[in-house]
N, C-alpha and C positions, 0 to 999 in steps of 0.2 A: 504493500500500500504506500510505500515510499518510492519516489522516482529512483532509478538505478544510481544516479550520481550521488544521492543522499544516503544510500544503503550503508549500514554499519552494524557491527555486532551490538547486541543488547548491552547496555551499560551495567545492568544488574538483573538478576533473575526476577521476573515479574511476580507479584503476589497474587494476581488474579488474571484470568484470561476470559475475553468475551469473544465467542464464536458468532460472527455475523452469518447467519444461515440463509443462503439464497436458494429457497426451495419453492417449486411451483405446484407440489402435490404432497399428499400425505405419505406416499411411497418414498419420495425423496427425503422427507423429514425422518422417516423411520430409518432409512439407510444411513443418513448423516448421524442420527442419534446413536444408532448401534455402533457406528464406526468410532464416534467420540467415546462412548462407554467402553469400547474395547481398547482404548488407549491410542487412538489414531493421532490426535493432536500432540499427545505427549511424545509419541514416536517421531512425528514429523519435525517438531520444534525442540525436543529435548527439554521440555519444561513439565513440572509436575504440579503446577498451581491449580486451584479450583477453576472450573470452567462453567461460564454462564452462556446459555444459548439465547440468541436474540435475532429476530427476523431482520433481514436486510431490507429495511423499509424506512424512509425518512421520518415518518411519524414515530415509529418504535425507537429509532436511534435518537431522535430529539428528546423523547420522554425518558429514556432509560440509560442513555450512554453519555451524551455530550455534557451533562451537568455533573458527572461523577467527580469527586474530589480526589480519589485515588488515581493511580496511573496504570490502568489495566493494559495488557497486551491485546490488541484487536486483530482477530484472524478471520478473514472471509472464507467461507466453505461452500462448496457447490458440488452437485452430482453432475458428472459429464457422461452423457450417453453417446455410444459409439455405433456407427453402422457396422454391418457384418464385413468381415475381411474378404477381399477378392483380389487374387494375384498379389498378395502382400500389401495391399492398400485398402484402407477403410474409407469408402466413398459411397455416397448414396446413388443408387441406380433407379431406373424407372420401375423395375420389378418390385422394389421396396414399397412403391406407392400403392400396390395392390392391397397392402395391409391397411390402407386408409389412415396411416399415421406417419409422422416424420420420424425416421430412425434416430435423428439427433435430438428430437423433442417428442418422444413417444407419449401417447395418452396414458391415463392411469392404469387401464387394464393391461396395456402392452408393457408398462413399467413393471407391474406385478409379475407378469409372466417372465420378462427378461431377467428380473432379479432372482427368480427361482431357477430358471432353466439355462440361462446364458450369463453367468456372473462376469464373464470377460467383456460384456457389452456395456459395463458402466465402471467409472472410476470416481472416487471421492477426492476432490481437489481442495487444496488450501492455497490461497493467494499469499503473497509476501506479507508478513505481519508488520504491525507498527504499534508503538506505544501511543496512547491517547495524547500525550504531551507532544509527540512528534507530529501527529496529525494537526494539532493546533498550530504548531510552528510552521507547517507547510501551507496553512490556510489562514494567514493572520487577519485578513479583512473579515472573513466569515466568523473567525473566533472572536473578533472584536464586536461584531454584531450580537453574538451570543452573550458576551459580557454585558452588553447594553440591554439585554432582555429578550433577544430574538434568536432562538436556537435553531430555527429551520434552515437558514443558509448553511450553517456549519454541518448540520445533519446531512443535507444534500451533498456537500463536499465529501463527507465521509463515505456516503453510499457510492459516489462516483469513483473515489479512490479504490474502494473495495471491488467494484465492477472491473476497473482497469487491471487490478492485481489478478483477479480471477481469469480475465481474458489472456493475460500473459502466461498464467499457469496452464491454461488450456492449450496454448500454442506449443508448449513443450511436449504435449502429447500428440496433437493432430497436425503440427507443422505450421510454418509461417504463412503458407499460402491461404490459411483460413483466418488471418488477422483481419478483424472487422471492428469498426468504431461503434461505441455504444453511448447513448445519452448525449449525443452531440448537440442537438438543439437546446436541451436543458442546460448544458454547461455554458454554451455561448450566451444564452439569455440570463444566466446568473453572473456573467462577467461584469465586474464594476466598470472596467474601461469601456466595454461595449454599451452599457447602460448610460454612461456619461456621454458617449457619442450620440446616442439616440436623443438624449436631452438637448444636446447642442443643435441637432437637426430640427427638433421641435421649436427651439428658440428662434433659429434663423428663418424658419418657414412660417412661424406664427401658428403652427398646428398644435392640437392638443397632445400632450406627451403620452397619454394612454393610447390614443389612436395611433401614434407613431410606433409605440411598442407592439400593438396588435398587428400592424402592417409588417413589422419586422418579423414577428412570430410566424405570420402567414408565409412570408417570403422564405424563411428558413425551412419550413416544412415542405415548401415547393422545391427547394434546392437540395436539401440534405439527402444523400444517398443512403437509404435504409438497407444496408447489406444483410443478406441472409445466406448462411452456409448451404442450406438445403437448395435454395433457388440457384445459387452459384454452381453447385454440383450438377443439377438437372439442366440448367441452361447451357453449361459447357458441353454436356453430352449431346444436347439437342442440336447445338450449332456446329459442333465439330464436323459432322458430315458435310456441311456447306463448303468447307475448305479442305478437310482431310482427304476426301476422295478426289479432289480436283488438283491439288498441288502436293508435291513432295517437299516438305519443309527442310531447308538446308541452313543450319545455324552454325556460326562460329562460336563454340562454347568456351573458348580460351579465356575470355574476359569476364565470364559470368560469375565465376567463383570469387574474383576480386570485387565485383560489384556487390555480391551478397555480403561479403565481409564489410565493405564500406557502409552498407545499409544498416548495419548494427549501430552505427554512430550518426548517420545522416539520412534524411529523407532523400529519395531519388525522384527526379522528374524525368520521365521518358518522353522524348520529343521525336516522334517518328515522321518519316516522309509519309505522304498520304496519297496513295494511288488507287485504293479500293475500299469499299464499305467493309470488307472482311479484315482489314488491317488490325483492328482491335482483337479479333478472335485469333488471328495468327500469332500476334505478339503475346496475347494473354496465355495461349497454349504453351508457347516457348518458356515464358516466365514460370508458369505453374509447374512444368516438368522439372524446373530447377529450384522449386520450393521458395519462390519469391512470394511475399504477401500480395494479394490482389491490388492492382492499381485503382485509384479513383480516376476514371476516364472522364475528362471534361468534353462534353459534346453539345452540339447546337440543339435548341428546342425543336427544330424541324423533325428530329428523329424520335420524339417522345410520343408518337402515336400509339394507340392501343392496338394490340396488347404488348408490343415491344417496349414501349416506354415504361410502364409499371414494372415489367420484368427486369429491364436493364437497370432501373434505379436500385433494385434489390441485389444487383450484382456489382454495384459500385459506380454506375454511370451517373454523372452530375450534369443535368441539362440546364444550360445557361441561356438566357435570352440573347439574341444576336445584338440587340441594341438596348441600352438602358434609358436613353433620352435624358430627361432631367429627374429621374426617380432616385433621389439621394438615399432613400431608405434601402432600395434594392442594391445600390452600389455598396452601401455600408455593410449589408448582409453578405454580399459576395466577398468583399475584402476580408471580413472577419472570418468567414468560413474557410477561405483560402489559407489565411494565416493560421487558423486553428489546425487544419489538416497537416500543414507543414510542421507546426510546433510539436504535434503528436507523432511525428515521423511516419505519417502515412504516405505512401508513394503515389505520385500523380502521373497522369499521361494525358497529353493533348496534342493535337495536330496543328502545329503553329503556322502552317500555310493558310489556315482559315477555311480550307475545303480541299476536296480532291483535286489533284493536278489535272488539267485538261490537255496538256501537251506532253506529259511524260517526264518533264524535268521539274525541279523544285520551283514552286511559286515564291514570290516575295513574301517574307514572313509578316504575320500580324503581331502586334506588340502588346495588346491589352493585358493578357494573362501574365506575361513576363513583367509588366509593370506592377501587378499585384505581388508577384514573387519578390521583386526588388524592394518594394515597400516593406514587406515583412522582414527582409534582411536588414534594411536600414533602421527599422524600428526595434531591432534586436528581439523580435518575436521568435526568431530562430538563429542559432549560431551560424549555420550554413546549410546550403542545399546543393546537391550535385545534379547537374543537367547532363542527361545521357542522350547524345545524338543517336538515332536509330534509323537505319536504312532498311526498307522493306521493298524488295524488287521482284516482280513477277515475270516469268518468262512469257506467259500469255495471260491475257485478261479477257473474260467473257462479257465485260460490260462496256467495251470500247465503242460499240455502235452508238449508244446513247451519248457518250462523251463527244464523239465526232459530230453528231447532229447538233449538240449545243454549241460547238465551235462555229457552226455555219449559221447560227442565229436562232436555232430552235429553242423553245422554252423548256427549262428543266422540269421533268415530270415530278409532281409532289409525291413525297414518300407516304405510304399507307399500306394497308393489307394487300391490295391488288399488286402494288409495286413490289412488295416483299415476296409474294408468291412467284412473280415473274423472275425476280432476282435469284431466288433459290433454285428455280428450275433451270436458269441459265448456267448455274455452276456445276451441272451434272456431267461435265465433260472434262477429261484429263487435260491439264494445262501446264504440265512440266513442273519445274521447280519454282519455289518462292524462296528467295535468299533473305535471311534476317541477319543483319550485321550491326554490332554495337560500336560506336565511336568512343574515343577517350572521354572520360567524365570531366566536366568543367565545374570547378568550384564557383558558385554564383558570387559569393562575397569577394573572393580573390580576383575574379575576372572583372567585376564591376569596378573595383578599386583601380585595377590596372588600366581600365578603359576610361578613366576620368570621372567616375561617380564620386562626388564629394562625401558620400555616406553621411549626409546631413540627417540628423535624427528627426526626419519629417514625420509627424503623426500620420497614421493611416487615413485620417479623414480629409486629407487634401484630395479633392475629387478628380477623377478621370472622366473623360466624356463618355466612353463606352469601351467595349472590348474590341472594337474595330480600329482604334486609333491609338497612337502613342502620345498624342498632343495633350499636354496638361491644360486644365482650365486656366483662365486668366488669373494671375497671382498679383498681389498688391505691389510690393516694393520691387525696385530694380534688382536688389540683391536676391530676393526670392525668385524673381524671374530667371536670373542667371543660374541659380542652383537648379531650378526646374529644367532649364535647357541642358545643363550638364548631365542631369539624371536621364533625360530623354535620349540624348546621344549615346550614353553608356548602354542603355537598354537596347537600342538599335544595333550597336556594335556587338553586343552579346548575342543577339539573334543572328547576326551575320556569322559569328563564330560557330554557332550551332549548325547553321546551314552548311558551312564549309566542312564541319565534322561529319555531317550526313553524307555529303558528296565524297569525302575522302574514303569512306568504307563501302560505297555503292559499287557492286561488281558489274563488269561488262558481261552481259549474257549473250548466248548464241543468237537469240532473236534480235538483240540490239545490233549485232554486227551484220547479220544477214540483211536486215532492212537498211542499215547504213550503206551496204553495197548496192542494193537494188535501187534505192532512192537516188543514187548519184549518177546513174547512167542516163544518157541522153536519148530518150524516146526509143528504146529498143530492149528486147529481151535478151537474157544471157543463158548460155548453156551451163550445165553443171560444172564443166571444166573451167569455164570463164569465171564463174562465181568463185570457185576455189582459187584460181590464179589471182583474182582481185584481193581475196581475203588473206592469203598467206603473208604478204609483206605487212599488212595491218596487224596481224597476230604477232609477227616478229617485233614490230614497234611496241606493242603492248607488253611483251615479255622483256624487252630491253628497258622499258620504263618501270617494270615490276608493278604494273597496275593490278588491282584486284579484279578477278574475273571468275566466270562460271566455267562450264566444261567446254572450253574453246577447242580442245582437241577434236571434238566432233566436226569442226568446220574444216579440218585439214585432210580428212578422209572423205572421198567422194561418196561412199555408201552412207556414212553417218550424216554428211551434209545433205544428201537427198532426203533423209528422214526429217531433218530440221525444216527444210523447205516444204515437204509434204505436210508437216504439222501446221505450218503457216498457211498452206493452201486450204486445209480443213477449217482453219479459223477465218478464211475468206480475206486474208491480207495479201497473199501471193496467188497469182494465177499461173497455171501450168498448161502449156500447149504441147500435146503429144502427137499431133498429126503428121509431123515431119520425120526427119531422119533420127532425131533424138529430142527429148523434152527440152523446152526452153522456159525460163522463169522471168516473171516481171511482177510489178506491184499490181494488184487487182484494181480494175477501174473503180473509182470512187472510194478506194481504201487508203489513199495517201495519208490522211490524218491518223488512221489507226497505225499504219506502218511507222509514221513519224513518232508516235507515242512510244513504241518500242525502242526506236533509235535514240530518242531524247533521254531515256533513262540513263544512258551512258555518254550523252553528247558533251557533257562538261569536261570529260577527259581529253577531248580533241580540239577544244576551242583555242588553246594556245598555239597548237600546230596550225590551225586555220588562219589565225591572225598573223602568224609568222609568214605564211605563204602570201597573203595579200600585201603585207609590208614589203616583201621582196619584190613583188610585181610593181608596187608603187615606186620602189627605189630605182628600178631600171628605167623608169620613165625619165624624160629630159629634166635635169635639175642641176643646180650648181654643186650641191653636196648630196650625193646619192644616199650615203649612210644616214645623214640627218633626215632626209626625206622619208627613209624607211622607218626610222624611229618615230617621227611625227605621225606617220600613218598608224603605227602600232598603238600609240597612245590615243589617237583619235578613234580608232575602232573600239578600244577598251571603253572609251567614254560613251560611244553610241550603243554599246551593248550592256551598259551598267544596270539596266532594269531587267535584264534577262539572265545574267550570270553573276556569280559572286567572285569578283576579282580582288587580289591582294593589293597592297599599296604599290606605288610606282617602282620602288626599289626591288621588291620581290618580283613584281611583274616583269621588270627588265631582265632579271636573272632567269626567269622561266622562259622568256622568248629567246634569250641567248642560248639556253640549254637546248631548245628546239633546233636552233641553227646548227649547233655543234653535232646534234644527232644526225642531221642531214649531211653536213660537211665539217668533219673534225678539224680541217685546216682553214676554216673560214677566216679566222683572225689573221692568218699569215699571208693571205692573198693580197695582191696589189689591187688598187682601186679600179684599174682597167679591166681586170678579169673577174673581179669578185662577183658582180651581178650576173654575168653570163654563166659563170661556173656554178653558182648556187641554183640557178634555174635548171641547168642541166642535171644537177644532182637531185633536185626535187623530182624531176621526171624519172630519174634513175631509181628513186626510192620505191617506186612501184605503185604509188597512190598519191592523190591530192585530197585534202580535206575541206578546203574552203567552200566549195559548192555543195558538199554533202552536209556540212555542219551549219553554215551561216546564211546560205542563200535565202531560206524561208524567212528569217528574221529581217533581213535587209529588204526583201521584197515587200513584206508587210509594212515596214517603215516607209517605203517609197509610195505605197498606196495612200497612207495617211498624209505624207508630205505633199503629194500632188493634189489631194482633196483640199488641204489647207491653202495651197498656193492658188487654187481656183476660186477661193472665197473672197468676198469683200473684207478688207482688213478691219473695218469698223463694225462688222456684223457679229453679234454674239454667237457662240457655238455651244450647242447642246451635245454633250459627250456621248450619250446613248444614241442619239440620232446620227452622230458622226460614225460610230461603230457600225450601225446598220447600213449607212451609206457606203462605208468601206467594203462591207461584205458584198453589196450589190455591184459596185464598181470593180471590186477585185475579181468577181466572176467574169465580168466583161473583159478585163485586162488579161485574164487567163485564156479566154477564148481567142483573144488577139495575139496570144503568145508573148505578151509583154511581161507576164509572170511565168515562172518556169515549172511550178508544181501547185496542185490544189492545196497542199499543206500551208501555203502562204495565206490562203483565205481563211482566217481564223479569228474569231472574236477575241480570243486570248492574246494572240500576237498583236492584233490591232490595239487592244487595251494597253499593252506594254509600249507600243509605238506612240500612243497618245500621251502617256506619262512622260516619255522622252521629249516629245514636242513641247509639253507644258514646262518641263525643266529648262528648255531653251527659250521660254517665254514666247512661244509661237501660237498659243491657244487664246489667251485673253485678248479681246479686241482692242484696237487703238481708239483713242478719243476721236469721234467723228469730226470734231471741230479743229483737230490738229492735223493739217495736211502732211507735215513732215513726219509725224509719228505713223500715219497711215502708210506713207511711202516706205518708211524704214521697215515696218512689219511685212509689207508685201515683198520687199527685197530680200529680207531674211528668210521668209518662207520659200521663195524661189531658189535661193542659194542652198537651202536645206535639201530641196528636191534634186537640184543639180548634183550636189555632193553624193546623194544616194544613187543617182544614175551612174556616176563615175565608179562608185564601189561595185555596182552591179556589173559594169563592164569588166572590171578586174576579176570578179568571180567567174564570169563567162570565160575569160582567158584561162583561169585556173582549171576550169572544166575541160577545156580543149587540151590542156597539158596532161590530163589524167589518162594513164594507160587504158583504163576501162572504156574510155570513149574513142580509142583508136585501135582496139583489139580487132584483129581479123579472125577468121576461123581458126580454132585451136586444133592443132594436129595431135592426134592421140598416138 
């Protein structure tokens, strides 16, 4: 009943013992009473003092314990019922439900039968004991209220401490994966700090304090995940077939033992990439197999539909509204609940991209929940929390059709029972491997300090707008504003480091490489031998860089490669023509967005190489200083792609581009200015592949569509961003038919959205003052310059494509 940090041997043998009996039935009371009479507590604690039994109930504790003048040893006691053992594991199965009782909480008749016929199905537990004086010292505010005449708050604190001690004792028997929180809402609503915050909200808003309290109570009960071990067992078994029969889970277990050891001292926050609705089930299965406690999964309220919502809440899912608006009570409840879970070392999990990726690569992160985490660290609600980047990568996904439709402007279908039935039915086909990889843990406190957070002890009641933004609300003084800005930037940089951590462990799958190859050829199909010839130098490049990868050996053998392509054909991503001399392969008509999704899961590994290629091609153009021109192009490309990829600072970026040059031409530094350009181009061709057109063309084509639409508009006309995206989809389809765009993957609402962010960053979206002719002319000129620059980059990408051996291959001789 004392927190581990405070645990210590008893100072002296207690003169009396109070057993707080947590019993839900007469059978449990009899079992506990018989166990105590048989010397159970004396054996457990090594004390022989007289024992008084008392119900674990606030009223009983208030009337018979908290006012005692002696110092009894308080020991919580409970009966733990266990499911039958199956294959060495005690876990509830659907067959147990035929008995119409929960094996972990059997009814009275079942308890009587089990106590008589299966004594191994129950254990009498004692929680860590504590002297009454220590309980008072651990709860000074509640004890002070008792001294003033109100014993109820202290009694509730004693009951909570007993429940926590019993939960810990249970986990020594059933394992950490059944760690669940109890009495959460009650403990938060009893917190003096939280009550003071509610009073402050009432004062500031002019609302009645009791009404504010009732709203907070309602919000808490809406928010708090009421975890159930029974529901967790059954839900896991019910949902496992949705992914277990579809994917073979491939996990790197090497770091999990270390994470479990760290979890004894720190809460863990798992931050996975989000590619599928089954991500939480896949990750949850992996962690459960390694005896991690269940995560509290933070999810959007759109997935709280019946019956999934009520079930998911009982397995640890916390459904949060997407936007809080000006609801200060809801914000206060979310922040307090978040800090509570972390302070109690419950592990969390959320998908910080804000939703599933539509393109296959990581989306820009959302910062709202990280803000709450940072606030809890700054306020010393927790010593530290470890952020765990997690990559979940699927070889194939059966939900890509809907994702592709959304990129072409279709409305996202609302989640519900019909949607769920369709989704589960779609998973009934084998889809290869799913790779789960864990990045290096990041200390939130250490990284925030290193990233410039002043660690100002800001109270948690400084409001945030909602979970969709990192911008703080207006703050009074300039000093407060500067602190808030430093905190905001530190959180953004921390999110960036998490994203880099995810990318660093994301493996290159066979389907990522197969689609990378086929998307890069110019309007033609490839034979099996041509695909293999194209991929071998790329695989060699991957191995030279020691990049994480899947089973890439399958792509070097023609028979295995044929199987990979056939699987993609069954998924309707690749089409196979068999009517000629031999089969030829190409991307299925209308499936370019699906193919790009697979490629983009690994595209970040090839961005540096692609930028290096375009920089070389810029450097060989007429210029006074070719080397300087090449570096200017590299940095300009980095800036144009900053909303699509996670780039390091300029110094590290320069080192990475230089490393790419050395991979192609180890003697590059030693060549004279006259031969350097032509030699590096020759060596690029000799490397066996070019990446620029395969990796970057779709992004720059999408930017070109946005740039040309902006250049065509009146500089003084306001721009509606949603309407602009819709216009870009329509005009992009026309440009595709005119062959001004090179692939349907460029026509994507997601890519257009990133391009609009870029244009806004260059101040090309906001209209000019209609009365200021110079401002209108300047904006028009800058929009036209932007479009012209992108056309020039497109020309260099086309040149890179012509240099690629796959676009010049003749018939392959066998």
